[in-house]
C-alpha positions as CSV (number, residue, x, y, z in Angstrom):
1,M,98.7,-56.8,-1.4
2,A,97.1,-59.1,-3.6
3,K,93.9,-58.5,-3.1
4,L,94.7,-54.3,-3.2
5,R,95.6,-55.7,-6.8
6,S,92.8,-57.5,-7.3
7,L,90.6,-54.6,-6.5
8,K,92.2,-52.4,-8.8
9,G,92.0,-54.1,-11.2
10,R,88.3,-54.3,-11.3
11,P,86.3,-52.0,-13.6
12,E,84.6,-49.3,-12.0
13,A,80.7,-49.3,-12.4
14,P,78.9,-46.4,-14.6
15,P,77.9,-43.3,-13.3
16,P,73.7,-42.8,-12.7
17,P,72.1,-41.7,-15.9
18,P,71.1,-37.5,-15.1
19,P,67.5,-37.2,-14.0
20,T,65.1,-36.1,-16.8
21,P,62.2,-33.5,-16.8
22,S,59.1,-36.0,-16.2
23,T,61.0,-37.4,-13.4
24,Q,61.9,-34.2,-11.6
25,A,58.5,-33.4,-12.0
26,A,57.1,-36.5,-10.5
27,E,59.4,-35.9,-7.9
28,L,57.9,-32.5,-7.1
29,L,54.3,-33.3,-7.0
30,P,52.7,-34.3,-3.7
31,Q,51.6,-37.5,-3.5
32,R,47.4,-38.1,-3.0
33,N,46.4,-40.1,0.0
34,G,44.5,-43.1,-2.0
35,G,43.0,-41.2,-4.9
36,D,40.2,-40.0,-2.8
37,G,39.6,-36.6,-4.6
38,D,38.6,-34.4,-1.8
39,G,39.6,-31.5,-3.4
40,E,37.2,-31.4,-5.8
41,S,34.0,-32.7,-3.8
42,W,32.3,-29.0,-3.5
43,L,31.7,-29.6,-7.7
44,M,29.7,-32.6,-7.0
45,S,27.6,-30.7,-4.7
46,Y,27.0,-27.7,-6.6
47,L,26.0,-29.9,-9.3
48,D,23.6,-31.9,-7.1
49,V,21.8,-28.8,-6.3
50,L,21.9,-27.6,-10.2
51,T,20.1,-30.7,-11.0
52,L,17.7,-30.5,-7.9
53,L,16.8,-26.2,-9.0
54,I,16.0,-27.2,-12.7
55,T,13.6,-30.4,-11.6
56,L,12.3,-28.0,-9.4
57,F,11.3,-25.5,-12.6
58,V,10.6,-28.4,-14.8
59,L,8.0,-29.6,-12.4
60,L,6.5,-25.6,-11.9
61,L,5.9,-25.3,-15.6
62,S,4.0,-28.6,-15.7
63,M,1.3,-27.8,-13.4
64,T,1.4,-24.1,-14.6
65,N,0.4,-25.6,-18.1
66,L,-2.2,-27.8,-16.5
67,Q,-3.8,-25.3,-14.6
68,S,-4.0,-23.1,-17.7
69,G,-5.3,-26.0,-19.8
70,E,-8.4,-26.8,-17.0
71,D,-9.5,-23.1,-17.0
72,S,-10.0,-22.8,-20.7
73,E,-11.9,-26.6,-20.6
74,S,-13.8,-25.5,-17.5
75,G,-14.6,-21.8,-19.2
76,A,-13.8,-20.0,-16.2
77,P,-14.6,-16.0,-16.8
78,R,-12.5,-13.7,-18.1
79,L,-11.7,-9.7,-17.6
80,T,-13.2,-7.8,-20.7
81,I,-12.5,-4.8,-21.8
82,P,-15.9,-2.9,-20.3
83,A,-15.0,-5.1,-17.3
84,L,-11.6,-3.6,-16.6
85,Q,-13.1,0.9,-17.6
86,A,-15.7,-0.3,-14.8
87,A,-13.1,-1.1,-12.2
88,E,-10.6,1.9,-13.3
89,R,-13.4,4.3,-12.9
90,V,-14.0,2.8,-9.6
91,A,-10.3,2.1,-8.7
92,G,-8.5,5.0,-10.5
93,P,-5.6,4.6,-12.8
94,L,-3.3,1.6,-12.6
95,G,-1.2,2.0,-9.8
96,S,-3.5,4.5,-8.0
97,G,-5.0,1.7,-5.7
98,L,-8.7,1.7,-4.9
99,L,-10.0,4.7,-3.7
100,P,-12.5,5.6,-0.8
101,R,-15.7,5.1,-0.7
102,E,-16.3,8.6,-0.6
103,E,-14.2,9.3,-3.6
104,A,-15.5,6.6,-5.8
105,G,-18.9,8.2,-5.4
106,R,-18.2,11.5,-6.9
107,E,-18.4,11.2,-10.3
108,P,-22.5,10.7,-10.6
109,V,-22.7,13.7,-8.1
110,A,-20.4,15.8,-10.8
111,Q,-22.4,14.8,-13.3
112,L,-26.1,15.8,-11.9
113,D,-27.9,18.1,-13.9
114,L,-31.2,18.7,-12.2
115,E,-32.9,22.2,-12.9
116,G,-32.9,24.3,-10.2
117,V,-29.7,22.3,-8.4
118,S,-25.8,23.7,-8.7
119,V,-23.6,21.9,-7.7
120,A,-20.4,23.0,-5.4
121,E,-17.3,21.5,-4.0
122,T,-15.8,22.6,-0.6
123,E,-12.9,21.1,1.4
124,Q,-15.9,19.2,3.5
125,G,-16.9,17.3,0.5
126,I,-19.8,18.2,-2.3
127,T,-22.4,20.5,-1.9
128,L,-26.4,20.5,-3.5
129,R,-27.7,23.8,-3.4
130,I,-31.5,24.4,-4.5
131,D,-32.7,27.6,-4.1
132,D,-35.7,27.5,-1.0
133,Q,-38.0,29.0,-3.9
134,L,-38.0,25.7,-5.6
135,L,-38.9,24.0,-2.3
136,F,-40.7,26.7,-0.1
137,S,-43.4,29.3,0.1
138,S,-42.3,32.1,1.5
139,G,-41.9,32.5,4.8
140,D,-43.0,28.4,5.2
141,A,-41.3,25.3,6.1
142,T,-43.9,23.1,4.2
143,L,-42.8,21.2,1.1
144,T,-44.5,22.7,-2.0
145,G,-45.4,19.5,-4.7
146,P,-42.6,20.7,-7.3
147,G,-40.4,20.9,-4.2
148,R,-41.0,17.1,-3.7
149,E,-40.9,16.3,-7.4
150,L,-37.2,18.4,-7.3
151,L,-36.1,15.9,-4.1
152,S,-36.9,12.9,-6.1
153,G,-35.1,13.7,-8.7
154,L,-31.7,14.0,-6.2
155,I,-32.8,10.3,-4.9
156,P,-30.7,8.1,-7.3
157,T,-27.7,10.8,-6.9
158,L,-28.2,10.4,-2.8
159,E,-28.3,6.7,-3.0
160,S,-25.3,6.0,-5.0
161,F,-23.5,8.3,-2.6
162,P,-22.1,6.4,1.0
163,G,-21.1,8.7,3.0
164,R,-23.2,11.2,5.7
165,L,-25.1,13.9,4.4
166,S,-26.1,17.1,6.0
167,V,-29.3,19.0,5.5
168,E,-28.2,22.6,5.7
169,G,-31.1,25.7,5.8
170,H,-30.0,29.1,5.3
171,S,-32.1,32.5,5.2
172,D,-31.3,36.2,4.4
173,N,-31.2,38.9,7.2
174,V,-35.0,40.4,7.0
175,P,-36.3,39.4,10.4
176,I,-38.9,37.3,10.3
177,A,-41.4,37.2,13.6
178,T,-44.7,34.9,13.3
179,A,-45.5,32.5,16.3
180,R,-44.3,29.7,14.8
181,F,-40.8,30.9,13.4
182,P,-39.7,34.0,16.2
183,S,-36.8,34.3,14.2
184,N,-34.8,33.1,11.2
185,W,-33.2,30.4,13.4
186,E,-36.4,28.3,13.6
187,L,-37.3,28.5,10.0
188,S,-34.1,27.7,8.1
189,T,-33.7,24.6,10.5
190,A,-37.3,23.5,9.9
191,R,-36.6,24.1,6.6
192,A,-33.6,21.5,6.4
193,S,-36.1,18.8,8.7
194,A,-38.3,19.1,6.0
195,V,-36.3,18.3,3.6
196,L,-34.6,15.5,6.0
197,R,-38.0,14.0,6.4
198,D,-38.5,13.9,2.7
199,L,-36.1,12.3,1.8
200,E,-36.2,9.8,4.6
201,R,-39.5,9.1,3.4
202,Q,-37.8,8.3,-0.2
203,G,-35.5,5.5,1.2
204,I,-32.5,7.6,2.1
205,D,-31.2,6.3,6.1
206,A,-32.0,8.8,8.4
207,T,-29.0,7.6,10.3
208,R,-27.0,9.2,7.1
209,M,-28.0,12.6,7.5
210,R,-28.9,15.5,9.7
211,A,-30.4,18.5,9.7
212,I,-29.0,22.2,10.5
213,G,-30.3,25.8,10.4
214,Y,-27.5,28.4,10.2
215,A,-30.1,31.2,9.6
216,D,-28.5,34.7,7.5
217,T,-24.7,33.3,8.9
218,R,-23.4,32.1,6.3
219,P,-24.5,34.1,3.2
220,L,-23.4,33.6,-0.2
221,A,-24.3,37.4,-1.4
222,D,-24.7,41.0,-0.1
223,N,-27.9,40.9,1.3
224,A,-28.1,44.6,0.2
225,S,-29.5,43.6,-2.8
226,A,-32.9,41.7,-4.1
227,E,-30.7,39.4,-6.2
228,G,-28.4,38.6,-2.7
229,R,-31.1,37.6,-0.8
230,A,-32.7,35.6,-3.1
231,A,-29.3,33.6,-3.7
232,N,-28.9,33.8,0.2
233,R,-32.2,32.0,0.7
234,R,-31.5,28.5,0.1
235,V,-31.4,24.7,1.0
236,E,-27.6,22.6,1.1
237,I,-27.2,18.7,0.8
238,L,-23.5,18.6,2.1
239,L,-22.4,15.2,0.6
240,H,-19.6,14.9,3.0
241,T,-16.1,13.0,1.7
242,Q,-13.8,13.8,4.7
243,A,-13.7,11.7,7.4
244,A,-13.2,13.7,10.1
245,D,-15.8,17.0,10.0
């Protein structure tokens, strides 16, 4: 009883203070294990890659500047306006790519200006049409002096064209019957062969050429008139611009 009375007489301990906001936040935050900072490791990797890229760009820029300085000191050739114009004539407008060799040879042929020679474009290529009276006497397949001179004027144009050449002989429908030329087939073929041989003599590669006689099977005009027959008697040099012919 005396002990109970002593306990009742002892003053009670004060209650604990209420929790503050900072204390509550500290209790809610998860505790870090050793402060390793694993959640920010990706950021360090990103910075490393970025640093390497910047270093690479700086090195490339330095090498470019060094190369430019070496070119200027060594006097490296530079493209001039005439050179660019010449390249455009061969390759076509920018972005069109290089033209085939036969296409590149069209320009000098189109600019040909030789008396007695006309230029026509066909599906097979470009045709140089020559009146036979400028090359041969009537009923003959031997080249005349003016005919040889005319063919000499064609040599630069033919040399500038890299494709194949067909020398084609044509006649009118008037029959011929001689010991040498039994028909217009023999006459047209002999005239084509005479032109081919003269071109070869003047330096045109024979492997690029062939001679064909068509007689009167491919007329340009009506054989009923003298003018039409004169137009049909001709020799044509076909410059092939198509791969398959």
